[in-house]
C-alpha positions as CSV (number, residue, x, y, z in Angstrom):
1,M,18.7,15.8,-28.4
2,H,15.6,17.8,-27.7
3,L,12.8,16.0,-25.8
4,L,10.3,16.5,-28.7
5,E,12.7,14.8,-31.1
6,L,12.4,11.5,-29.2
7,N,10.4,8.7,-30.7
8,S,6.8,8.5,-29.4
9,D,7.5,5.0,-28.0
10,V,10.5,6.3,-26.0
11,L,8.4,9.2,-24.6
12,V,5.7,6.8,-23.5
13,L,8.3,4.5,-21.9
14,I,9.8,7.4,-20.0
15,A,6.4,8.5,-18.7
16,N,5.4,5.0,-17.6
17,V,8.6,4.1,-15.9
18,F,10.3,7.3,-14.6
19,L,7.5,9.9,-14.1
20,D,4.7,9.9,-11.6
21,R,1.2,10.9,-12.6
22,A,1.5,14.6,-11.7
23,D,4.6,15.0,-13.8
24,V,3.0,13.3,-16.8
25,S,0.0,15.6,-16.4
26,R,2.2,18.7,-16.4
27,C,4.0,17.4,-19.5
28,T,0.7,17.1,-21.4
29,M,0.0,20.7,-20.7
30,T,3.1,22.1,-22.4
31,C,2.4,21.4,-26.0
32,R,0.1,19.5,-28.4
33,H,2.6,16.8,-29.3
34,L,3.2,15.7,-25.6
35,R,-0.5,16.0,-24.9
36,D,-1.4,13.6,-27.8
37,T,1.5,11.3,-27.0
38,L,1.4,11.0,-23.2
39,S,-2.3,11.4,-22.4
40,S,-2.8,7.6,-22.7
41,S,-0.3,7.2,-19.8
42,L,-2.6,9.1,-17.5
43,L,-5.3,6.5,-18.0
44,K,-3.0,3.7,-16.8
45,S,-3.2,4.8,-13.1
46,Y,-6.1,4.9,-10.7
47,I,-9.3,6.5,-12.2
48,Y,-11.9,7.7,-9.8
49,L,-15.0,9.0,-11.7
50,D,-18.0,10.7,-10.1
51,R,-20.8,12.9,-11.5
52,R,-19.0,16.0,-10.5
53,S,-15.9,15.1,-12.6
54,F,-17.9,13.4,-15.4
55,R,-18.0,16.3,-17.9
56,S,-14.3,17.2,-17.6
57,F,-13.4,13.5,-18.0
58,C,-15.5,13.2,-21.1
59,Q,-13.8,16.3,-22.5
60,F,-10.4,14.7,-21.9
61,I,-11.5,11.4,-23.5
62,W,-13.5,12.7,-26.5
63,G,-12.7,16.4,-26.8
64,G,-16.4,17.1,-26.2
65,S,-19.3,16.4,-23.9
66,G,-19.8,12.9,-25.2
67,P,-19.2,10.5,-28.1
68,Q,-21.7,12.4,-30.3
69,D,-19.3,15.3,-30.7
70,C,-16.1,13.4,-30.6
71,T,-12.9,15.1,-32.0
72,R,-10.6,12.3,-30.7
73,D,-11.1,9.0,-29.0
74,R,-9.0,7.8,-26.1
75,T,-11.4,5.1,-24.9
76,P,-9.1,2.3,-26.2
77,F,-6.6,3.5,-23.5
78,L,-9.1,3.4,-20.7
79,R,-8.7,-0.2,-19.4
80,T,-9.2,0.3,-15.7
81,L,-11.9,2.3,-13.8
82,T,-11.0,2.1,-10.2
83,N,-14.2,3.6,-8.9
84,F,-17.3,4.7,-10.8
85,R,-19.6,6.5,-8.3
86,L,-23.1,7.7,-9.1
87,Y,-24.1,9.0,-5.7
88,E,-23.0,12.2,-4.0
89,T,-22.9,12.8,-0.3
90,D,-23.4,16.6,-0.7
91,E,-25.7,16.7,-3.7
92,S,-27.5,20.0,-4.2
93,P,-30.2,20.9,-6.9
94,D,-28.2,24.1,-7.6
95,D,-24.9,22.3,-8.3
96,D,-24.4,22.8,-12.0
97,Q,-21.3,20.7,-12.0
98,L,-23.3,17.5,-11.3
99,I,-24.4,15.6,-14.4
100,P,-27.8,13.9,-14.1
101,V,-27.6,10.3,-13.0
102,S,-29.4,9.0,-16.0
103,E,-27.1,10.8,-18.4
104,A,-24.0,9.5,-16.6
105,A,-25.2,6.0,-16.6
106,Q,-26.0,6.2,-20.4
107,I,-22.6,7.7,-21.3
108,F,-20.7,5.2,-19.1
109,T,-21.5,2.4,-21.6
110,S,-19.7,4.3,-24.4
111,L,-16.8,5.1,-22.1
112,A,-16.3,1.5,-20.9
113,Q,-16.1,-0.4,-24.2
114,H,-12.5,-1.4,-23.6
115,L,-12.5,-1.8,-19.8
116,V,-10.9,-4.8,-18.3
117,Y,-11.6,-3.9,-14.7
118,V,-14.4,-1.7,-13.3
119,C,-15.7,-0.9,-9.8
120,I,-19.2,0.5,-9.5
121,S,-20.2,2.0,-6.2
122,R,-23.9,1.7,-5.3
123,P,-25.3,0.9,-8.7
124,S,-28.9,1.1,-7.5
125,V,-28.6,4.9,-7.7
126,G,-28.4,4.9,-11.5
127,Y,-29.4,1.4,-12.6
128,T,-32.3,-0.9,-12.1
129,P,-31.2,-4.6,-11.9
130,E,-32.1,-5.2,-15.5
131,Q,-30.3,-2.0,-16.7
132,L,-27.1,-3.0,-14.8
133,R,-27.2,-6.5,-16.3
134,L,-27.5,-5.0,-19.8
135,A,-24.8,-2.4,-19.2
136,L,-22.2,-5.0,-18.0
137,S,-23.2,-7.4,-20.8
138,T,-22.1,-4.8,-23.4
139,L,-18.5,-4.7,-22.2
140,P,-16.7,-7.3,-24.3
141,C,-13.3,-7.0,-22.6
142,L,-14.5,-7.1,-19.0
143,Q,-12.5,-9.6,-16.9
144,E,-12.7,-8.1,-13.4
145,V,-15.6,-6.4,-11.7
146,Q,-16.5,-5.1,-8.3
147,L,-19.9,-4.0,-7.2
148,R,-20.1,-2.0,-4.0
149,S,-23.2,-1.7,-1.8
150,I,-25.0,-4.3,-3.8
151,T,-28.4,-5.7,-2.8
152,D,-30.1,-9.0,-3.4
153,E,-32.2,-7.6,-6.2
154,Y,-29.1,-7.4,-8.4
155,R,-28.3,-11.1,-8.2
156,D,-28.4,-11.4,-12.1
157,A,-26.1,-8.4,-12.7
158,L,-23.3,-10.6,-14.0
159,A,-25.4,-13.0,-16.0
160,G,-24.6,-11.3,-19.3
161,V,-20.8,-10.9,-18.8
162,G,-18.7,-13.0,-21.1
163,P,-16.8,-16.2,-20.1
164,Q,-13.6,-14.2,-19.7
165,L,-14.7,-13.0,-16.3
166,R,-11.9,-13.9,-13.7
167,F,-12.3,-11.6,-10.7
168,V,-15.5,-10.6,-8.9
169,G,-15.8,-8.4,-5.8
170,L,-19.1,-8.1,-4.0
171,H,-19.4,-5.6,-1.2
172,M,-22.8,-6.4,0.2
173,T,-23.0,-3.5,2.5
174,Q,-24.0,0.2,2.2
175,D,-22.2,3.4,3.2
176,F,-23.7,5.4,5.9
177,L,-25.0,8.3,3.9
178,Q,-27.5,11.0,5.0
179,G,-31.0,9.9,4.2
180,M,-30.2,6.3,3.3
181,E,-30.7,3.4,5.6
182,P,-27.9,0.9,5.9
183,M,-28.7,-2.6,4.6
184,A,-29.2,-5.0,7.4
185,G,-27.5,-8.4,7.6
186,P,-25.1,-10.3,5.3
187,L,-26.1,-11.8,2.0
188,D,-25.4,-15.1,0.3
189,P,-23.1,-14.3,-2.7
190,L,-23.6,-17.6,-4.6
191,P,-26.7,-16.4,-6.5
192,F,-24.6,-13.5,-7.9
193,L,-21.8,-15.9,-9.0
194,R,-23.8,-18.9,-10.3
195,H,-23.3,-17.9,-14.0
196,H,-19.5,-17.9,-13.7
197,R,-18.8,-20.7,-11.2
198,S,-16.2,-22.4,-13.6
199,T,-14.3,-19.2,-14.7
200,I,-13.9,-17.1,-11.5
201,T,-10.3,-17.5,-10.1
202,S,-10.3,-14.5,-7.6
203,L,-13.1,-13.5,-5.2
204,N,-13.5,-10.6,-2.8
205,L,-16.5,-10.7,-0.5
206,T,-17.7,-8.3,2.1
207,K,-20.6,-9.0,4.5
208,A,-21.1,-12.5,3.0
209,L,-23.2,-15.3,4.4
210,L,-21.5,-18.6,3.5
211,Y,-23.0,-22.1,3.7
212,D,-21.4,-25.5,3.9
213,H,-23.6,-26.8,1.1
214,G,-24.4,-25.8,-2.5
215,E,-22.4,-25.8,-5.6
216,P,-18.7,-25.0,-5.0
217,L,-16.5,-22.7,-7.1
218,P,-13.7,-25.1,-8.0
219,N,-11.4,-22.6,-9.8
220,V,-11.1,-20.0,-7.1
221,R,-7.5,-19.6,-6.1
222,K,-7.5,-16.3,-4.3
223,L,-10.2,-15.5,-1.7
224,V,-10.7,-12.3,0.3
225,T,-13.5,-12.2,2.9
226,S,-14.0,-9.1,5.0
227,D,-16.6,-9.9,7.7
228,F,-18.1,-13.2,6.6
229,S,-20.6,-15.2,8.7
230,P,-21.4,-18.9,8.8
231,K,-25.1,-19.8,8.3
232,D,-25.7,-20.4,12.1
233,G,-24.0,-21.0,15.4
234,D,-23.6,-24.7,14.8
235,T,-21.5,-24.3,11.6
236,P,-17.8,-24.2,12.1
237,W,-15.9,-21.3,10.5
238,A,-13.8,-23.5,8.3
239,A,-16.7,-25.5,6.9
240,P,-18.1,-23.1,4.2
241,L,-14.6,-22.1,3.2
242,I,-13.4,-25.6,2.6
243,H,-16.7,-26.7,0.9
244,L,-17.2,-23.7,-1.4
245,F,-13.6,-23.1,-2.3
246,P,-11.9,-26.6,-2.4
247,N,-8.9,-25.5,-4.5
248,V,-8.2,-22.1,-3.0
249,E,-4.5,-21.3,-2.3
250,Y,-4.5,-17.7,-1.0
251,V,-7.0,-16.8,1.7
252,Y,-7.4,-13.5,3.5
253,L,-9.9,-13.4,6.4
254,W,-10.2,-9.9,7.7
255,L,-13.1,-10.4,10.1
256,V,-15.2,-13.4,11.0
257,S,-18.5,-12.6,12.8
258,M,-21.0,-14.8,14.5
259,R,-24.5,-15.1,12.9
260,D,-25.7,-12.4,15.4
261,G,-23.1,-9.9,14.1
262,S,-20.8,-10.2,17.1
263,Y,-17.0,-10.7,16.8
264,L,-16.1,-13.4,19.2
265,A,-12.4,-13.6,18.6
266,E,-11.7,-9.9,18.6
267,Y,-9.7,-9.0,21.7
268,L,-10.7,-12.2,23.5
269,D,-10.3,-12.0,27.2
270,V,-9.0,-15.5,28.2
271,R,-10.2,-14.8,31.8
272,D,-13.8,-14.9,30.5
273,S,-14.8,-18.5,30.9
274,T,-18.0,-18.1,28.9
275,A,-16.1,-16.7,25.9
276,M,-13.4,-19.3,26.2
277,A,-16.0,-22.1,26.2
278,R,-17.5,-20.7,22.9
279,V,-14.0,-20.5,21.4
280,D,-13.2,-24.1,22.4
281,R,-16.5,-25.2,21.0
282,L,-15.9,-23.6,17.6
283,R,-12.5,-25.2,17.4
284,A,-13.9,-28.6,18.3
285,M,-16.7,-28.3,15.7
286,G,-14.1,-27.3,13.1
287,K,-11.9,-30.4,13.9
288,A,-15.0,-32.7,13.8
289,W,-16.3,-31.3,10.5
290,Q,-12.9,-31.8,8.8
291,A,-12.6,-35.3,10.2
292,A,-15.9,-36.1,8.6
293,H,-15.8,-34.2,5.4
294,G,-12.1,-33.6,4.7
295,T,-10.0,-30.4,4.5
296,W,-8.0,-28.7,1.8
297,T,-6.0,-31.6,0.3
298,N,-2.9,-29.6,-0.7
299,G,-3.2,-27.1,2.2
300,L,-2.8,-23.4,1.7
301,R,0.0,-21.3,0.4
302,Y,-1.0,-18.2,2.3
303,L,-3.5,-17.4,5.1
304,S,-3.9,-13.9,6.6
305,L,-6.0,-13.2,9.7
306,R,-6.4,-10.5,12.2
307,S,-5.3,-12.6,15.2
308,L,-4.2,-16.1,16.2
309,T,-7.5,-16.4,18.1
310,D,-9.2,-16.5,14.7
311,L,-6.8,-19.2,13.6
312,Y,-7.5,-21.2,16.8
313,C,-11.2,-21.0,16.2
314,L,-10.9,-22.3,12.6
315,G,-9.3,-25.5,13.9
316,L,-7.6,-26.2,10.6
317,S,-6.2,-29.7,10.0
318,C,-4.0,-28.9,7.0
319,H,-0.6,-27.4,6.3
320,V,-0.4,-23.6,5.6
321,S,2.9,-22.4,4.1
322,R,2.7,-18.8,5.3
323,I,0.5,-17.2,8.0
324,D,0.2,-13.5,8.5
325,V,-1.4,-12.1,11.6
326,C,-1.8,-8.6,13.0
327,R,-1.7,-9.8,16.6
328,G,-1.6,-12.8,18.9
329,S,-3.9,-13.6,21.8
330,T,-2.9,-13.2,25.4
331,S,-2.7,-16.9,25.9
332,L,0.4,-19.0,25.1
333,E,-1.7,-22.1,24.8
334,I,-4.1,-20.6,22.2
335,D,-1.2,-19.2,20.1
336,S,0.8,-22.4,20.3
337,M,-2.1,-24.7,19.4
338,A,-3.2,-22.4,16.5
339,L,0.3,-22.5,14.9
340,S,0.8,-26.2,15.5
341,D,-2.5,-26.9,13.6
342,C,-1.0,-25.5,10.4
343,R,2.8,-26.1,10.8
344,P,3.7,-22.9,8.9
345,R,7.0,-22.3,7.2
346,C,6.8,-18.5,7.4
347,V,5.0,-16.3,10.0
348,Q,4.5,-12.6,9.6
349,F,3.3,-10.5,12.6
350,D,2.9,-6.9,13.6
351,L,5.0,-5.3,16.4
352,Q,2.7,-2.5,17.2
353,T,0.6,-0.8,19.9
354,N,-2.4,1.5,19.8
355,V,-2.1,5.0,21.2
356,G,-5.2,4.4,23.3
357,N,-3.8,1.1,24.7
358,I,-0.1,1.3,25.1
359,D,0.0,-2.1,26.9
360,E,-1.3,-4.0,23.9
361,W,2.0,-5.3,22.7
362,R,3.1,-6.2,26.3
363,S,0.0,-8.3,26.7
364,Y,0.0,-10.3,23.4
365,G,3.7,-9.9,22.4
366,P,5.4,-12.4,24.8
367,P,2.9,-15.3,24.2
368,L,3.1,-14.7,20.4
369,L,6.9,-14.8,20.4
370,H,7.1,-17.9,22.7
371,A,4.5,-19.7,20.5
372,I,6.6,-19.0,17.4
373,A,9.7,-20.3,19.2
374,Q,7.8,-23.5,20.0
375,T,6.7,-24.1,16.4
376,R,9.6,-25.9,14.9
377,S,8.4,-25.7,11.4
378,V,8.9,-21.9,11.3
379,V,12.1,-21.1,9.4
380,H,11.2,-17.6,8.1
381,L,10.0,-14.7,10.2
382,I,8.6,-11.3,9.1
383,C,8.1,-8.5,11.6
384,N,6.3,-5.3,10.7
385,I,7.5,-2.6,13.2
386,H,4.9,0.2,13.2
387,E,5.6,3.8,14.1
388,P,3.6,4.2,17.4
389,I,5.6,1.5,19.1
390,W,8.7,3.7,19.1
391,Y,7.1,6.0,21.7
392,Y,5.3,3.6,24.0
393,V,7.4,0.4,24.2
394,N,11.0,-0.4,24.9
395,L,11.7,-1.6,21.4
396,L,15.3,-2.6,22.2
397,E,14.0,-4.9,25.0
398,S,11.4,-6.5,22.8
399,L,13.9,-7.2,20.0
400,A,16.4,-8.6,22.5
401,H,13.7,-10.9,23.8
402,L,13.0,-11.9,20.2
403,G,16.7,-12.6,19.6
404,T,16.9,-14.8,22.7
405,L,13.9,-16.8,21.5
406,L,15.3,-17.1,18.0
407,R,18.3,-19.0,19.3
408,E,15.8,-21.8,20.4
409,T,14.2,-22.0,16.9
410,A,15.1,-23.1,13.4
411,V,14.5,-19.6,12.0
412,S,17.1,-18.9,9.2
413,H,15.7,-15.7,7.6
414,V,14.3,-12.6,9.4
415,V,12.7,-9.6,7.7
416,L,12.1,-6.4,9.6
417,H,9.9,-3.9,7.8
418,L,10.2,-0.4,9.4
419,A,7.1,1.7,8.9
420,E,8.7,4.9,10.1
421,H,8.8,8.5,8.9
422,D,12.3,9.5,7.8
423,R,12.2,12.7,9.8
424,D,11.8,10.8,13.0
425,W,15.0,8.8,12.7
426,T,17.5,9.3,15.4
427,P,21.1,8.3,15.6
428,E,20.1,5.6,18.1
429,K,17.7,4.1,15.6
430,H,20.3,4.3,12.8
431,R,22.8,2.4,15.0
432,L,20.1,-0.2,15.7
433,F,18.8,-0.8,12.2
434,G,21.4,0.7,9.9
435,W,21.1,3.6,7.6
436,P,18.7,3.4,4.6
437,L,20.3,3.3,1.2
438,W,19.5,6.9,0.4
439,D,21.6,7.9,3.4
440,V,24.1,5.0,3.5
441,T,27.0,7.4,3.1
442,S,26.4,8.5,6.7
443,T,27.0,5.0,8.0
444,P,30.1,5.0,10.3
445,R,33.0,2.8,9.1
446,R,35.1,0.4,11.0
447,S,38.9,0.4,11.2
448,D,39.2,-1.7,8.0
449,G,37.1,0.7,6.0
450,S,34.0,-1.4,5.8
451,L,30.6,-0.1,6.8
452,E,29.7,-0.5,10.5
453,L,27.1,-3.2,11.0
454,P,23.7,-2.4,12.6
455,E,23.3,-3.6,16.2
456,I,20.2,-5.6,15.3
457,L,22.4,-8.3,13.7
458,Q,24.2,-9.1,16.9
459,L,20.9,-8.6,18.8
460,L,19.1,-11.2,16.7
461,G,21.9,-13.5,15.6
462,G,24.7,-13.4,18.1
463,N,26.7,-16.5,17.5
464,D,23.6,-18.5,16.3
465,A,24.7,-20.5,13.3
466,K,21.0,-21.2,12.3
467,L,20.2,-17.5,11.4
468,Q,21.6,-17.0,7.9
469,R,20.1,-13.8,6.6
470,V,18.6,-10.6,8.0
471,F,16.6,-8.2,5.7
472,I,15.8,-4.6,6.8
473,R,13.4,-2.5,4.7
474,H,13.0,1.1,5.5
475,E,9.7,2.7,4.5
476,R,9.9,4.3,1.0
477,S,13.5,3.0,0.6
478,E,15.2,-0.1,-0.8
479,T,16.0,-3.2,1.2
480,R,19.3,-3.8,2.9
481,A,20.3,-7.4,3.7
482,W,23.2,-9.2,5.5
483,E,24.3,-12.8,5.2
484,A,26.1,-14.7,7.9
485,H,29.2,-16.8,7.2
486,Q,31.2,-19.1,9.3
487,V,34.9,-18.4,8.8
488,G,37.2,-21.3,9.6
489,T,37.0,-22.3,13.2
490,E,36.1,-18.8,14.4
491,P,33.3,-19.0,17.0
492,N,31.7,-15.8,15.8
493,M,29.7,-15.5,12.6
494,R,30.8,-12.9,10.1
495,W,28.1,-10.7,8.5
496,E,28.5,-9.5,4.9
497,E,26.0,-7.1,3.2
498,L,24.3,-8.3,0.1
499,P,23.7,-6.2,-3.0
500,P,20.1,-4.8,-3.0
501,A,19.2,-6.6,-6.2
502,R,20.4,-9.9,-4.8
503,A,18.4,-9.2,-1.6
504,I,15.2,-8.8,-3.5
505,E,15.9,-11.9,-5.5
506,I,16.3,-14.0,-2.4
507,M,13.2,-12.5,-0.8
508,E,11.1,-13.4,-3.8
509,A,12.5,-16.9,-4.1
510,E,11.9,-17.5,-0.4
511,G,8.4,-16.0,-0.3
512,L,9.4,-13.1,2.0
513,I,7.8,-10.2,0.1
514,R,5.6,-8.4,2.6
515,R,1.8,-8.6,2.0
516,F,0.2,-5.3,2.6
517,P,-3.1,-5.1,4.5
518,Y,-6.2,-5.1,2.3
519,T,-7.4,-1.5,1.6
520,G,-10.7,-2.3,0.0
521,D,-10.1,-1.2,-3.6
522,G,-9.1,-4.6,-4.9
523,E,-5.8,-3.4,-6.3
524,W,-3.5,-5.1,-3.7
525,W,-5.3,-8.5,-3.8
526,R,-5.5,-8.6,-7.6
527,R,-1.7,-8.2,-7.7
528,V,-1.0,-11.2,-5.3
529,P,0.8,-13.9,-7.4
């Protein structure tokens, strides 16, 4: 059957499931039928719109420069606008590709009638506070909105948005552009959110100043804060989070800064008695505040932080099912106490090192691993192995040390995520971690014809009956997994490989799917279950 003889629904399904955006774009250029059928698929991916691309985008949507000379209308298919940017870093009066700011802002309202999600960068370039409020109030389907580089004058921008609003992102900071002064200091986000306190379920805040008083947002379940500050030095870090978001379940804290803008917990030197005194004081204040006012009643399902020092400073008094950290501290006492506060079931950490500081893993790695081993509640472990560590650290030695510590723990599931370029794989690495599925035919076979097992299974598991499953995910490849079985009275465990579909099923059921670091576009966090 010829491609053009397929039903339109089948063509759209093929484009959405099997083709990437570039392939779909090439298909739309071959004939009018494919252009009319598949153009809507191009609008389902990320859309970045600026004044330089505005005219060509309008031509694609309407077949003309705007809705007034429309020959077709594709606006019903435009549901997500990943970034609408009115400013230009290299703007020139002679640039005839740039559409005037006022014209772009006016046409945007016609483009956005069916939008469910929109992100507007630096709205002050094209809108007054009242104009932005009116523009957003005319979008009847809007459920998710992000405003980047927003200032306090725009606190009523969301006042006219309907009750269907669920996700709000407020980036209260400015980009460092030529001729523009960066905005000083964090802002209180509550005035922006006061009109939708009861409907917002997901929140993303950057440069936020949070208080431990005021009206809470009771329905927020997912919270991202990148660089938030408490109101003053006498307010514990956990106080505003617990007070303002009493029913939150997923929390991502990228940076926590002091009121003066400093980052106390970042690369804390435990030999600095002054810094340690401040850290201990923050922790004590957090414990005292929760003893007086309470904590999250049902605990948290997920908490992500940069380091265990941040967790130590929070001084939480509730259970957290899963904790993700980029790094530990250099103190076993800090790491152990931070984990014992929350009694996590699953811990994810990064096995990495910076090119400029090749001793980083050697300094924080051993205390982190020992702290995990001492936390008896941990039964699931996720380790992200990043590329630079291959060249600066004896990875085999680190993994052997991890395997030794695992024998002292209750860990039953281990996930290793290998962020490594395919071209850099060597036979030694293949023997250690196994071949990825796309190259599994290269795996050596044993005398009985079965595939040779990767060395990491013996390195981590050995004869430990507690370790049941090991999952290995190669970058840009499917997951391979092995399950241990005790056969009769044999002393050694027998490892059997699981089908990929079964491996993913187990990972989802056990909450082992890797959470990717937040990138700032809101897409990752909006997809978190």
